[in-house]
N, C-alpha and C positions, 0 to 999 in steps of 0.2 A: 623184813624180818619179823617173825612172830615172837614177841616178848613173853608169850605164854609158854614158850619152849624153854623148859628148865635147863636143859643142857647148854643152850646158847647163853642163857642168863648167867650160868656159872662161869662160862668163858669170859663174859663181859665183866663179871666180878673180879676175875683174875687180873684183867687189864686195869680195872679200877683200883686194885690194891697197890699197884706199882708205885704211884706217887707217894703214898704213905710210907712204903718201905724206904724209898729213896730219901725222904725228908729226915728220917731218923739218923742218917749218917751225919747230919749237920749238928746233932745234939751230942755233946761229948761227955757222957757219963754212962755207967753200965745199964741202967734200966731200959733206955731206948734200944740197946742191942738185943735184949730179951724180947722187947716188943717187936722189933724188926724181924728177928728170927721167927717169932710166932706168926707174924703177918706173912712172911715168906712161906712158912709151913702151911698156912691156910691157903695161900695161892697154889701151892703144890697139890694140896688136897682137892681143890677145884679142878685141877688138871686131870686127876684120876676120876673124880666124880662126873665131870661133864661127859666123858666117853662112856662111862658105865651107865649113866642115866639115858644117854642117847640110844645105846644099844638095847638096854632093858625095856625102855618105854617107847621104843620105836620113834624116837625124836631126832633121828639123823637127818640133817639138812645139808644142802650144798654150802650154805652160809657158814654153818658150824664146821664143816669139813675144811673150809678155807680159813676161818677165824681162829680155830684151835691152835694150829702150828704158829700162826702169827702171834697169838697171845703168849705162847711158850717162848718164842724168840725175843719178844719185847721184855718179858720178865728176866730171862737169862742174860741177854746182852746188857740191859740197863744195870742189872745187879753186878755183873762182871766189871763193868766200867766203874761203878762206885767202889767196888772192892779194890780195884787197882788205884783209883784216885785217892782213896783214903788209907792206903798202905795196909790193907788187911791181908794181902798176899805178898810174898817175897818177890824180888825182881825175877828170879829164876822161874817162878810159877806163873809169871805173866805169860810165858810161852804156852802154858797149858790153856790159859784163857784165850789166847790168839788162835790156837788150834780149834777150840770149841766154836769161837765166833766164825772162823773161816768155814768150817764144816756147815754151820747153820746157813750161811750165805750160799754156799755151793748147793746144798740140798734144796733150798728155796728156789734157786735158779733152775735146777733140774725139774722140780715139780711144775714150775711155770712153763718151761719149754715142753714138757710132756703133755701138759694140759692142752696146749695148742695142737698137739697130735692126737687128741682125744684119748690119751693114755693117762693112767694115774700111777703114782708112786706110793704104795701103801706102806704104812708104818710097820717096820719089821720088829720081831721079838727082841733082837739085839739093840735096836734103837730104844725100845721101852726100858731095857736094862740100863742103857746109857743115860736116859732121862732120870731114872730113879737115883743112880749113883751121883749124877751131876747135881740133882736137886738137894740131896743130903749134904754133899760137899759145900754147896753154896749156902745152905742154911747154917752149917757149922761156921763158915767164914763170915757170914753176916753177923752171927753172934759174937765172934771174936772182936775184941776191942784192944787195939795195940797199946793203949795207955793203961788198961785195967785188967786184962785177961792174962791167963797163964799161957805161955808159948806153946804148950802141948795142944791147946785147942787149935792154934794156927797150923801146927804140924799135921794134926789129924785131918783138918780141912784140906790142906794142900795135898796130902797123900790121896785123899778121895778125889780131889780135882784132877790129879794126874791119872788116876784110874779112869775117871770119866773121859779124859782127853784120849787115852789109849783106846777105849771102847769107841769113842767118837771117830777116831781115824779108821778103825775097822768098819764101823757102820757106814761111814762116808764112802769108803771104797766099795762096800757092798752096793750102795745106792748107785754109784757111778757105773758099776758093772751091769746092774739091771737096766739103767738108762741107756747105756750103749747097746745092749741087746734089743731094746725097744726101737731105738733109732735105726739100727741095722736092719731089723725086721721091716720097718716102715719103708726104708729105702729100697728093699727088694720087691716090694709090692707095686 
């Protein structure tokens, strides 16, 4: 890996921010919630910037192509688990979190399988929308503090989380259809 590659460095920064975000859940007063939401927002910004930098400055690498979705999944899954564990989302909305996590695992598996067939599963526009809605929802829910915040913050975050889960189902189905087409095409050859 070339550390002079800014896009890959941004992806590594996203991974490096995760422990700091998670630690704030163990500090029980409002200021860490703002810090955690800010750190989460910074991590989300690196997700946008790494792709932009890679495309703009011709820094696209195979390492970055593999690491970027892994960084996203690490950030999203660890944050969702903390939100559930620290009661930042209602019992009903845990289902939205499960939908999101299951889709992430499914798409990762599809990508890995297709790689073995020398095929790729490119990120779709709907998946980019899903990521944006999901990241906003998680940032709101990370900011929410059950002991000190107004319930409206939680409700807003959960509505956005359910929107992300709905888009997640659609984009997951879209990826399954594409993958089945590639597999079918490969079997006919």
